[in-house]
N, C-alpha and C positions, 0 to 999 in steps of 0.2 A: 302227495297227501297233505292237504292243508288242514292241520289240526293242532290244537294246543294240548299237549300231553304232559301230565305230571308223572314223574317216576319217583316213587318213594322207596328208599333203600333202608332196610332195617338191619340190625347187627348180627347177621349170620355169616358163616364163612362163604356162602354162595354170593356174597355181595360183589365179589370180583366179576361174576357173570353179568351183573347189572351194567357194567361198562360196555359190554358187547351189545346188550339190549338198547342202551341209549344210542350208541353209534349206529345201529341198524335203523332205529326210528328216525334219526336225523338224516340219514342217507335217503330215506323214503320221502323226505320233505317236511316232516313234522317239526314244530317248534317244541322242544323238550326242555322242561325245567325240572331240576333234580332237587329232591329233599333227602338229606341224610339224617338218620338218628345219630345222636352222639356216639353210640357204640359202633355204628356203621362207619363213621368218620375215623375210627381207630383202625379199621380194616382196609379201607380204600380212601385215599385222600380226596378232599373236595376239589383239589386242583385237577385231578384226573377227569372228573365229571365236567368241570368247567371247560376243559380243553375239548372234550367230546361233544358237549351240548352247545357250546358258544354262549352260554348263559351263566349268570351267577348261581352258585349253589347255596341252598339254605340249610343250615344246621340248627341255629339258635333262633327260637321264636322272636326274641327281643332284639336281634341284630338285623336291621333292615338296610339294604343297599339301594333302595329306591325310596325317596322321600315321599311324604304325604300318602303313603299306602299303609294299610294294616296288612302285613305280609301274608299271613295264611288266608285271610279273607280275599284279598286281591287275587292270589293264585287260584283259590277255589272257584271264584266267579268266572274266570276266563278259561277254565279247563273244559275240554271236550271229553277227556278221559283221564282217570287217575289209575296208575298201575303201582302196586306194591310188590316189589320183587328184589330180594327175597322177603317173604312175610314170615317172621319168626313166630313161635307159639306165643311169645309175650306180646308182640304187636297185634296178632290176631285177637288175643284176649282183650286188648285195649279197644280195638275197633268194634268188637262185639258188644262191649260194655259202654261204649261212648266216652271213654276216657281220653281227654285231650291234654296230655301233659308234655308233649313235644311238638315240634313243627309239623312232623308227618301226620300224627294222629289229629292234631287240631285242624289241619287242612282237609283231611278225609272227612271229618265231621261237618265241615263248613261247605263242602262241595255238593252240588246236585248232579255232577257228572257221573257216568257209570264208573263203578269201582271194580277193577280187575286185580285179583289177588293170586300170587304165585307162592304157595307155602313152601318152606324149606326148614327141616328140623330132623332130629333123631327119630327113628321109627317109633320108639316107645312114647315119645312126646306126641307124635302125630296121632297115634292110636289111643292116647289117653282120652277118657270120657270127657274131661274138661275141654280139650281141644276139639273133639268131635261135636260137643254141644255148642261151642263157639262157631264152628263151621256151619252148623244147622241154622244158628241165629243169623249169620251173615248171608247165607243163601236165602233165608226167608225174607230178608230185607232187600233182596235184589242184587246182591253182590255176585260177581262172576268169578269162578275159580278155574285156574288152569294148573293141572298137576295135583299133588306132587307125583314124580315118577319113582320107580324102584331102581335100585342100583347100589353101588358102593358109596358109603357116606363118609364124611370127614372124621367121624368118631371111630372108624375102622370096621363098622358092621355093614351088612348088606340088607336092604329092605326098603320099604316105602318111606318117603320123606325128602327125596332128592328134588331140588328145584327143577322145573321144566327148563329145557334148553331155550335160549333167547329166541330162536326161530319159531318155536311153538308159541311163545308169548306174543311175539309180533303178529303171528297169524291170527290169534284170538283178538288182539287189539284191532286189527284190520276188519275183522268180522263185526266187532262192536261199533266201530266207527262207520262202517259201510251200510248202515241201515238205509233201505231203499223204499221207494213208494211203489212197491211191486203189486200192491192190492188196489191201486188207484183205479177207479171206474167200476169196481165190483160192489154189488149189493150183498151184504152178509147178514144173516139172521143167526143170533146166538141166544141160547137159553141158559139160565143160571138159577141156582138155588133149589130149595125144596118145594113141594106142594103140601098143602094141609087138607086133610079130610075131616070135617067136623062131625063129632058125635052129638054135640048140643052147642048152644051159643058160647060156652066157655071151655070146652074140651075138644081136642082134635088129635088126630094121628098124623105123624110126620116123620122126618128123619134128620140127620145131623148135617146135611149139606148147608154150607155157609154162603155159596155163591162166589167164593173167591176165584175159583178156576174160570168160571164163565166171565167174570168181570175182568180178569187178567187177559183173557182172549179178546174181549171187546176193546180194551185199551190198546193192546198190541195191534189189532186189525185197523183201528182208527189211525194210529201213528203210521201205519204203512199205507194209508190212503183209502181204505175202504169206507163205504157208507154203511154204518152198522145200525141194525135194528136189534134191540135187546128185549127179550121177554124174560122177566124175573119173577120168581116166587117170593114169599116173605123172607127177607134177609135183614140182618143187622148191619151187614157191610154196606158201604155207600157205593152205589153204581157209578161208573165213570160218566162224566159230563161229555156231551157231544153225541151220544147215542140216542136214537129214538126209542124211548122206554115205554114198554107196556107191562103193567103189574098184573099178576094172576095169583089166585089163591089155591084152587083145587086142580087136580089133573084134568078134569073136564074143562075148566077154564083155560088151561094150557092148550089142550087140544083145539078148542075154539079159536084161540089166538093164532095158533100155528096154521090152521086151515085158512084163516083170513089173510095171513101174511106170506105164506111160503111160496106162492106162485111167482112173486116178484123178485125172488132172491136168486143169486148166482151160487152162493155157498151157504149151507145151513149146518151149523155146529150145535149139537144138542148136548150141552154140558149139565143141564138141569137134572135133578133126581126126582122124577114124579113118583108118587105113591102107586104101587101096583094094585092096591085094593082101596075101597071106600066102604063106609057103613051103608048097609042096605036101607035102613030106616032111621036117619038122623032125627033127633028130637028138636022141636022148636023151642023147648023150654029146658032149663037145667035139670038133668036127671038127679033124683034124690036116692039116698040109701033106702034099702027095703028090708029093714029089720034083720039084717044078717043073711038074707037070701042071696044066692049068687045071681049075677047079672050075665045073661047070655046075649052076645052081640053077633050078628051075622054080617059077614063081609062079602062084597061082590067084587069081581075083578074089574079094574079100570081098563079102558081101551089102551092099546099100545100106541103111544103118540108117535114114536119114531117110525113104526110100521105104517101108520096112517099117512104120515108125511111122504114116505117112500112110495106109497101107492099113487101119489099125485106127481111124482118126480118127472121133470122135463129132461130132455136129452142133454141140455147144457148145464144141468145142476150137479153139484157135488154135495153129498150128504156124509156128515161125520157124526158119529155117536160116541157115547161113553158107556163103559161097563165097570161098575164097582162090584168086585167079587171077593169072596172069602175062602173059597175052595174050588178045586179044578178050574182055576182062573183062566188059563189059556184056552182050554176046551170050551168053557162057557162063552168066552168072548168070541171065539171063532164061530160058534154056532149062532150067536146073536148077529154077527156081521152078515151072515147069509140070511137068516130068518127075517131080519129087519130091513133087508135090502139096502145096506149101507155101502159106501165106497171105502170107508175107513172107520175103525173103532179104536178108541183109546181105552186100554185096559188099566184099571187101578186095582191092585191087590191091597185092599184097605187094612189088611192085617199087618202090613209091613210098616216099620217105624219110619215116620216122616212122610207117609203117604195118606191119601184119603181125605175125609171130611174135616173141615175146620182148621187144617194146618196151612202154613204159609209155604210149605214145600210139597213136593210130590215125587213119586216114582211111577213110571208108566211104561207100557209097551204099545207102540203104534202098529196096528195090525191092518193090513190090506189084503186083498185077494192074492197078491203076488209075494208079499214079504212081511217081515216083522222087524221092528226097530226098537231096541231097548233104550230107554231114557233113564239113567240113574238118578239118584237124589239130586234135585235142583229146585230152585224157586219156581213157584207156579207161573211167574212171569216168563222165566226162561223156557219152561215147558210150553207155554203158550206160543212162543216164537217157533219152537220145534214143530208144534202141531200145524201152525200156519204155513211153515215151509213145506211140510208134507201135503197139506191140503191144496196148496197152490200147484204143486207138482201134479197132483191128481187132476185138478181142474183143467190144466192145460191140455190134457189128453182126452178130456170128455168130448163126445161128439157134439158138434155145434149145429 
């Protein structure tokens, strides 16, 4: 494994496990550079990690062993991955708030490499709302979390908060470093965001979809080699560069765009949230109040875009849909999977904290005709990777 990995060790009793982690990564061929917080250096000496990593260990931001370098910046720029293990509640809070008051947190703030965090702390500290809020913030920014596990803790209690074993952390590190071009050569059509159904030139009916999930899917698919066509409704989020972008306004616009584009695609992922209804008789002028009289509006049902796309499906296409539900979620999603002719549907129960529209995180269930896979709270980018993994597995078994 040719990779530059930073291992940041914060001041928890699990710091001793970081020595095994560093040793394992070095044995796999990685160049490992270790940063200790001052508290961690009181628990395991820098000399231990220097012997295991064969590199100088950093503790003090202002002590540089290599001239003409700004220590934390130089480390951050050459890193392929940064691991923080153990990550104490204090260090997680600093990472979430962007506090850079030691070498570890300064380097984490300066790097663009993926960040893998292995929390370790007392159960009560782990379950505290402050820690959970920091966790959600870190996930929303794209950090990856491994653990914590349950078991006997140093404080003498039993519960969640135990740092994952080094073997588990290494496995997750390998997964993050092993990004492959497994979508190369595939044409992928992704929809994102809401649609708007206008009542008059200044008013419309819509929903809270932000486009974040669809855009995360587009970015991930492009990074894995796909040629991505993106059909997006009105969003304030910036769509990823590199995709062929078509903007739409209404559900009828979305249908028209999909019918024009879908035949050329290998995989179609419909993450947009089109309106189910439109106004029967929208006005060309702004509607005025009518002296206190009620306004009666008639809605007509929009066509089902996913079902229309499925009606044109070719043998070698894979169709993925989304279901945002508030009640009887699993039953409704399973019904939609069949009724809409999809190969997989991604269920979002939007009543769950951290899931649904406008958030940077999500909770989902991936449902196929064969099985269901739970995806717990994670960043939308990480969920996008899970969806792409499942979609590719389905695509490989489609008739050609």
